[in-house]
C-alpha positions as CSV (number, residue, x, y, z in Angstrom):
1,M,12.4,41.4,16.6
2,P,9.8,44.2,16.7
3,E,7.2,44.0,19.2
4,S,4.5,43.6,16.6
5,Q,6.0,40.2,15.8
6,E,7.3,39.1,19.0
7,Q,6.3,35.6,20.2
8,Y,4.2,34.9,23.3
9,F,6.3,32.2,24.9
10,D,7.2,34.7,27.6
11,D,3.7,33.8,29.0
12,P,4.4,31.6,32.2
13,V,1.1,29.8,31.7
14,E,1.7,28.7,28.3
15,E,5.2,27.7,28.9
16,S,4.5,25.1,31.7
17,G,5.7,21.5,31.0
18,N,8.4,20.9,28.4
19,P,9.5,24.5,27.6
20,V,11.0,23.4,24.2
21,K,8.0,21.5,23.1
22,K,5.7,24.2,24.4
23,K,7.7,26.9,22.4
24,F,7.2,25.0,19.2
25,S,3.6,23.9,19.7
26,S,2.5,27.5,20.9
27,I,4.3,30.0,18.8
28,L,4.8,28.1,15.4
29,A,2.0,28.1,13.0
30,F,1.5,25.9,10.1
31,L,0.3,27.7,6.9
32,L,-1.8,25.7,4.6
33,L,-3.2,26.8,1.3
34,L,-6.6,25.4,0.1
35,V,-6.5,25.1,-3.7
36,G,-9.6,22.7,-4.2
37,G,-10.8,21.5,-0.7
38,T,-10.1,19.7,2.4
39,Y,-11.9,17.6,5.1
40,L,-10.7,20.2,7.5
41,V,-13.3,22.7,6.5
42,Q,-15.7,20.1,5.2
43,T,-16.4,21.7,1.8
44,T,-16.2,20.2,-1.7
45,L,-12.5,21.1,-2.1
46,A,-10.0,18.6,-3.1
47,A,-6.6,18.8,-1.3
48,N,-4.6,20.4,1.3
49,I,-1.1,21.7,0.6
50,A,1.3,22.1,3.5
51,L,3.5,25.2,2.7
52,N,7.3,24.8,3.3
53,S,6.9,21.0,3.1
54,G,5.0,21.1,6.3
55,S,7.7,22.6,8.4
56,P,6.7,24.9,11.2
57,I,7.4,28.6,10.8
58,Q,7.3,31.5,13.2
59,F,5.1,34.5,13.2
60,G,6.5,37.1,11.1
61,Q,8.2,34.7,8.7
62,G,6.9,34.3,5.0
63,V,6.3,31.1,3.2
64,T,5.6,30.7,-0.4
65,A,3.2,28.4,-2.3
66,T,0.8,28.4,-5.3
67,T,-2.9,28.7,-5.2
68,A,-5.4,27.9,-7.7
69,C,-5.8,31.4,-9.2
70,S,-2.1,32.1,-9.3
71,G,-1.0,29.2,-11.6
72,A,2.7,28.7,-11.5
73,T,3.3,32.0,-9.4
74,N,4.2,31.5,-5.8
75,L,2.4,33.7,-3.4
76,T,4.0,34.7,-0.1
77,I,2.0,34.5,3.0
78,T,3.2,36.0,6.3
79,P,1.3,35.9,9.6
80,N,2.0,38.3,12.3
81,S,1.2,38.6,15.9
82,S,1.0,41.4,18.4
83,F,1.1,41.9,22.2
84,V,-2.1,43.3,23.8
85,N,-1.6,44.4,27.4
86,A,-5.0,44.1,29.3
87,S,-4.8,45.1,33.0
88,G,-1.4,43.5,33.5
89,A,-2.4,40.1,31.9
90,G,-1.5,40.6,28.4
91,A,-1.1,38.1,25.6
92,H,0.2,37.8,22.1
93,Y,-2.7,37.6,19.4
94,F,-2.9,36.6,15.9
95,S,-3.3,40.0,14.4
96,A,-2.5,40.2,10.8
97,V,-1.7,38.4,7.6
98,T,0.3,39.7,4.7
99,V,-0.2,37.9,1.2
100,S,2.2,39.2,-1.6
101,N,3.4,38.4,-5.0
102,I,-0.3,38.2,-6.2
103,P,-0.6,37.9,-10.1
104,S,-3.2,39.4,-12.2
105,N,-4.7,35.8,-12.7
106,C,-6.2,36.3,-9.4
107,Y,-8.1,39.5,-10.3
108,G,-11.8,39.2,-9.3
109,D,-11.4,36.6,-6.7
110,D,-12.0,36.5,-3.0
111,F,-9.3,35.4,-0.5
112,T,-10.7,33.6,2.5
113,I,-8.4,33.4,5.5
114,N,-9.0,31.0,8.5
115,A,-7.0,29.9,11.5
116,Y,-7.2,26.7,13.3
117,G,-6.0,25.0,16.4
118,N,-4.4,21.6,16.6
119,S,-7.4,19.5,17.8
120,S,-10.5,20.7,15.9
121,N,-11.7,21.3,12.4
122,T,-13.6,24.4,13.6
123,P,-11.9,27.7,12.6
124,L,-11.0,30.1,15.4
125,A,-12.7,33.5,15.9
126,L,-10.5,36.2,14.4
127,F,-11.7,39.8,14.9
128,N,-14.8,39.2,17.0
129,S,-16.4,36.2,18.9
130,T,-18.3,35.1,15.9
131,S,-16.3,35.9,12.7
132,T,-14.1,33.0,12.0
133,S,-13.2,34.1,8.3
134,A,-11.6,37.2,7.0
135,V,-12.4,37.9,3.3
136,V,-10.2,40.0,1.1
137,Y,-11.6,41.0,-2.5
138,N,-9.1,41.3,-5.3
139,N,-10.7,44.1,-7.2
140,S,-8.2,44.2,-10.2
141,G,-5.1,44.5,-8.1
142,T,-6.6,46.9,-5.4
143,F,-7.6,44.7,-2.4
144,E,-10.8,45.6,-0.4
145,L,-12.4,44.1,2.6
146,G,-14.8,41.4,1.4
147,V,-18.2,40.2,2.4
148,G,-18.6,39.7,6.2
149,T,-15.2,41.6,6.9
150,L,-16.4,45.2,6.4
151,T,-16.0,46.0,10.1
152,G,-13.5,44.8,12.6
153,A,-10.4,44.8,10.3
154,S,-8.5,47.2,8.1
155,I,-6.5,46.6,4.9
156,T,-3.4,48.0,3.4
157,S,-3.2,47.4,-0.4
158,G,-0.1,47.6,-2.7
159,S,0.9,46.5,-6.0
160,G,0.3,42.6,-5.8
161,T,0.2,42.6,-2.0
162,F,-2.1,43.2,0.7
163,T,-2.1,43.1,4.6
164,I,-5.2,42.5,6.6
165,T,-4.9,43.7,10.2
166,F,-7.7,42.8,12.9
167,T,-8.6,45.7,14.9
168,N,-9.4,43.7,18.0
169,P,-7.7,40.3,17.4
170,V,-9.4,37.4,19.2
171,A,-7.3,34.2,18.6
172,T,-4.1,34.1,20.8
173,S,-0.9,33.1,19.0
174,G,-0.7,30.2,21.3
175,S,-4.0,28.8,19.9
176,V,-3.0,29.0,16.2
177,F,-1.6,26.1,14.6
178,K,-2.8,26.2,11.0
179,V,-3.5,29.3,8.7
180,T,-5.4,28.7,5.5
181,L,-5.8,30.9,2.5
182,Q,-8.6,29.9,0.1
183,S,-9.1,31.6,-3.4
184,S,-12.7,31.5,-4.8
185,A,-15.0,33.4,-7.1
186,H,-16.1,36.8,-5.8
187,I,-19.2,36.8,-3.7
188,A,-21.4,39.8,-4.4
189,T,-23.9,41.2,-2.0
190,A,-26.9,43.4,-2.7
191,S,-26.9,45.1,0.7
192,T,-24.0,47.3,0.2
193,G,-24.8,50.6,-1.6
194,V,-28.5,50.2,-1.2
195,T,-29.2,52.1,2.1
196,W,-27.4,55.4,2.4
197,T,-26.9,57.8,5.5
198,S,-25.9,61.5,5.4
199,R,-22.6,62.3,6.8
200,T,-21.2,65.8,7.9
201,S,-18.5,67.4,5.7
202,P,-17.3,70.9,4.9
203,D,-19.6,72.5,2.3
204,N,-17.0,72.4,-0.6
205,D,-17.6,71.3,-4.1
206,W,-16.4,67.7,-3.6
207,Y,-15.5,66.1,-6.8
208,D,-14.1,62.7,-6.2
209,V,-13.1,60.2,-3.4
210,T,-10.8,57.3,-3.3
211,Y,-9.6,54.7,-0.7
212,G,-6.1,53.3,0.2
213,N,-3.9,52.4,3.0
214,G,-7.0,52.3,5.5
215,T,-8.1,55.9,4.5
216,F,-10.8,57.5,2.5
217,V,-9.6,60.7,0.8
218,A,-11.8,63.3,-1.0
219,V,-10.7,66.4,-3.1
220,A,-12.7,69.6,-3.8
221,L,-12.9,72.2,-6.6
222,S,-13.6,75.0,-3.9
223,G,-12.5,75.9,-0.4
224,T,-9.8,77.7,1.3
225,G,-7.2,75.7,3.0
226,N,-9.5,72.6,3.2
227,R,-9.9,71.1,-0.3
228,V,-8.9,67.7,1.0
229,M,-10.8,65.7,3.7
230,T,-9.9,62.3,4.9
231,S,-11.7,59.5,7.0
232,P,-10.9,56.3,8.4
233,D,-14.4,54.9,7.9
234,G,-16.4,57.2,5.5
235,I,-18.3,58.6,8.5
236,T,-16.1,61.1,10.5
237,W,-14.2,63.4,8.2
238,T,-11.3,65.7,9.0
239,S,-10.3,68.7,6.8
240,R,-6.8,68.7,5.2
241,T,-4.8,71.4,3.5
242,S,-4.2,70.7,-0.1
243,A,-0.9,71.5,-1.7
244,S,-2.6,74.6,-3.2
245,D,-6.2,76.0,-3.5
246,I,-7.0,75.1,-7.1
247,G,-9.7,73.0,-8.7
248,W,-9.0,69.4,-7.8
249,N,-10.9,67.1,-10.1
250,D,-9.8,63.5,-9.5
251,V,-7.8,61.5,-6.8
252,T,-6.4,57.9,-6.9
253,Y,-4.4,55.6,-4.8
254,G,-1.5,53.2,-5.8
255,N,1.8,51.9,-4.6
256,G,1.5,53.7,-1.3
257,T,0.7,57.0,-2.9
258,F,-2.3,59.3,-3.1
259,V,-2.2,61.3,-6.4
260,A,-4.7,64.2,-7.3
261,V,-4.9,66.1,-10.6
262,A,-6.5,69.6,-11.0
263,A,-8.0,71.5,-14.0
264,S,-6.3,74.7,-13.2
265,G,-3.0,76.0,-11.7
266,S,0.5,77.0,-12.5
267,G,2.9,74.2,-12.7
268,D,1.1,72.7,-9.8
269,Y,-1.7,70.6,-11.5
270,V,-0.7,67.4,-9.6
271,M,-0.2,66.8,-5.8
272,T,0.8,63.5,-4.1
273,S,0.4,62.4,-0.4
274,P,1.8,59.2,1.4
275,N,-1.2,59.3,3.9
276,G,-3.9,61.7,2.4
277,I,-2.8,64.3,5.1
278,T,0.3,66.0,4.0
279,W,0.3,67.0,0.4
280,T,3.1,68.1,-2.0
281,S,2.8,69.9,-5.3
282,R,4.1,68.2,-8.4
283,T,4.6,69.6,-11.9
284,A,2.4,68.0,-14.6
285,A,3.6,67.1,-18.0
286,S,1.7,70.1,-19.2
287,N,-0.7,72.7,-18.0
288,S,-3.9,71.0,-19.2
289,D,-7.2,70.6,-17.9
290,W,-6.5,67.4,-16.0
291,R,-9.9,65.4,-15.3
292,G,-9.0,61.9,-14.4
293,V,-6.3,59.8,-12.9
294,T,-5.9,56.3,-12.3
295,Y,-3.2,53.6,-11.2
296,G,-2.4,50.2,-12.6
297,N,0.4,47.9,-13.6
298,G,2.9,50.1,-11.8
299,T,1.9,53.2,-13.5
300,F,-0.2,56.3,-12.8
301,V,-2.2,57.7,-15.8
302,A,-4.1,61.1,-16.1
303,V,-6.2,62.4,-18.9
304,A,-7.4,65.9,-19.7
305,G,-10.1,67.6,-21.5
306,S,-7.6,69.7,-23.4
307,G,-4.0,70.4,-24.0
308,G,-1.8,67.3,-23.4
309,Y,-4.7,65.0,-23.1
310,V,-2.6,62.1,-21.5
311,M,0.4,61.8,-19.2
312,S,1.8,59.0,-17.3
313,S,4.1,58.5,-14.3
314,P,5.7,55.7,-12.4
315,D,5.5,57.3,-8.9
316,G,3.0,60.3,-9.3
317,I,5.9,62.7,-9.1
318,T,7.7,62.8,-12.6
319,W,5.2,63.0,-15.4
320,T,5.7,62.2,-19.2
321,S,3.3,63.5,-22.0
322,R,1.7,60.7,-24.0
323,T,-0.1,60.9,-27.3
324,S,-3.9,60.2,-27.2
325,A,-5.7,58.3,-29.6
326,S,-7.6,61.5,-30.5
327,N,-8.0,65.0,-29.0
328,N,-11.4,64.5,-27.5
329,T,-12.5,65.8,-24.0
330,W,-11.2,63.0,-22.0
331,N,-13.1,63.0,-18.7
332,D,-11.9,59.9,-16.9
333,V,-9.7,56.9,-16.9
334,T,-9.5,53.6,-15.1
335,Y,-7.6,50.4,-15.2
336,G,-8.7,46.7,-15.1
337,N,-7.9,43.2,-16.6
338,G,-4.4,44.6,-17.8
339,T,-6.1,47.5,-19.8
340,F,-6.3,51.3,-19.2
341,V,-9.7,52.5,-20.5
342,A,-10.6,56.2,-21.0
343,V,-13.8,57.9,-21.9
344,A,-14.8,61.2,-23.4
345,Q,-17.6,63.6,-24.0
346,G,-16.6,64.6,-27.4
347,G,-15.7,62.9,-30.6
348,V,-17.5,60.7,-33.2
349,S,-17.2,57.0,-32.9
350,N,-14.1,57.3,-30.9
351,R,-15.1,58.2,-27.4
352,V,-13.3,55.5,-25.8
353,M,-9.6,54.8,-26.1
354,T,-7.6,51.8,-24.5
355,S,-3.9,51.2,-23.6
356,P,-2.1,48.3,-22.2
357,D,0.6,50.5,-20.6
358,G,-0.6,54.0,-20.5
359,I,1.7,55.1,-23.2
360,T,0.3,53.8,-26.6
361,W,-3.5,54.4,-27.0
362,T,-5.9,53.0,-29.6
363,A,-9.3,54.5,-30.4
364,R,-12.5,52.5,-29.7
365,T,-16.0,53.1,-30.6
366,A,-18.4,53.8,-27.7
367,A,-21.9,52.2,-27.5
368,T,-23.3,55.8,-28.4
369,N,-21.9,59.2,-28.9
370,S,-23.2,60.4,-25.3
371,D,-21.2,62.6,-23.0
372,W,-19.2,59.9,-21.1
373,S,-18.2,61.3,-17.8
374,K,-16.9,58.5,-15.8
375,V,-15.7,54.8,-16.1
376,T,-14.8,52.1,-13.7
377,Y,-13.9,48.4,-13.5
378,G,-15.1,45.6,-11.5
379,N,-16.2,41.9,-11.4
380,G,-14.7,41.5,-15.0
381,T,-16.7,44.4,-16.4
382,F,-16.0,48.0,-17.4
383,V,-18.9,50.3,-16.7
384,A,-19.3,54.0,-17.9
385,V,-21.9,56.6,-17.3
386,A,-22.8,59.6,-19.1
387,T,-24.5,63.0,-18.6
388,S,-26.6,62.8,-21.9
389,G,-28.6,60.4,-23.8
390,T,-32.2,58.8,-23.7
391,G,-32.3,55.6,-21.8
392,N,-28.8,54.7,-22.7
393,R,-26.7,56.7,-20.3
394,V,-24.7,53.4,-19.1
395,M,-22.5,51.3,-21.3
396,T,-20.6,48.1,-20.3
397,S,-17.7,46.2,-21.9
398,P,-15.8,43.1,-20.8
399,D,-12.5,44.3,-22.4
400,G,-12.8,48.0,-23.0
401,I,-12.9,47.6,-26.8
402,T,-16.4,46.3,-27.4
403,W,-19.2,48.4,-25.8
404,T,-23.1,47.7,-25.1
405,S,-25.8,50.3,-24.3
406,R,-27.5,49.7,-21.0
407,T,-30.6,51.5,-19.6
408,S,-29.9,53.7,-16.6
409,A,-32.3,53.9,-13.7
410,A,-33.3,57.4,-14.8
411,D,-31.9,60.0,-17.4
412,N,-29.9,62.0,-14.8
413,N,-26.6,63.6,-15.3
414,W,-24.6,60.6,-14.1
415,Y,-21.1,62.0,-13.1
416,G,-19.6,59.3,-10.9
417,V,-19.4,55.5,-10.9
418,T,-17.4,53.1,-8.9
419,Y,-17.4,49.4,-7.9
420,G,-17.0,47.7,-4.4
421,N,-18.1,44.8,-2.5
422,G,-20.1,43.4,-5.5
423,T,-22.0,46.4,-6.2
424,F,-21.7,49.2,-8.9
425,V,-22.8,52.6,-7.6
426,A,-23.3,55.8,-9.7
427,V,-24.1,59.3,-8.6
428,A,-25.6,62.2,-10.5
429,Y,-25.9,66.0,-10.2
430,S,-29.6,66.0,-11.4
431,G,-32.8,64.2,-10.5
432,T,-35.3,64.4,-7.7
433,G,-34.7,61.8,-4.9
434,N,-32.9,59.5,-7.4
435,R,-29.4,60.6,-7.8
436,V,-27.9,57.3,-6.9
437,M,-28.4,54.2,-8.7
438,T,-26.9,50.6,-8.0
439,S,-26.3,47.4,-10.0
440,T,-25.3,44.1,-8.6
441,P,-23.8,41.6,-11.2
């Protein structure tokens, strides 16, 4: 068994007494799934479900059960331990939890993880002395650290799965007898995205940024040998060498792969990376002005302002041309609630198009014929921003089909928008002291 999943029973103190009894009482954890409520955490929930018929399981094993948001789909929950050596007195700690096979029914929910001992209904501290809950937000299949868990943990996110790892775990494996997973409506907070701090970066024309596998990755239109930069925390950035020095427009993350697309090049309009550091050139479906790329439902989709207009790929490596709903200047594409949505800066009554699979596209009517630059999805809502319009440079939609005009904070040239931790954040390339705006649903 790898060291990351070893048991702590080699600890002579915890093996005192009956070694067989101590082994099972110390190293085995009961996994419980809260679907409605329990006296254990003293909430208004309704019941406990003991996974695996209440049988004890070892750290590193996975157990399946259903949760409220998943319906009849079984989730698999796997706790993990790691050994931490401290001045010769090391111990095994409850260090990570993997939850997999998560269906789209759980989009928009928070998952709250707690651990308990065998004699108290007070949850154990997990990643610092006061944090007893770890929260993971399911942002349409991309998993993010939730409210109260923004520091002290990291998360890796895949298709229908996430692993949350505690940077400095607090609970020893021997103290953990139950692990609970509770699904609930997402809790938004207005604090994130309101106060901003300048950070140091190379002076390139940075055009997009994404997050995946514990790493922020940004791409640029300019620079020599440094058109990519990465950061573990968004604060300290390291220059990376892109696959080629061309104008990189957009970057996304999905299924363990970062994918970036460019507006120029020669057979190398796409590059991919497993970690944001080492990049490989890929051949696009056509040499088009690729402006936006996203990932959803096991598929990468890119849109262009000219040429091929749409292409899709299962892995970011092999791309296939698709027919767009109209030959507009498509600036961006996103995925949410089972639907790909693209927005354009050209066209009449067809500046939006949607697709269930990235292959077949249908034209939709935007709220106005503004120059729509970016679109994102969060909290059950698509939000698009524009570089033109008077008092209507934002539009929203619950499904990508029917759109409603919204009043932006200012009539700036809004060129980027995203959603995270309960807040929509947009940025602009014009305006005086007001080039950022936020909205909390």
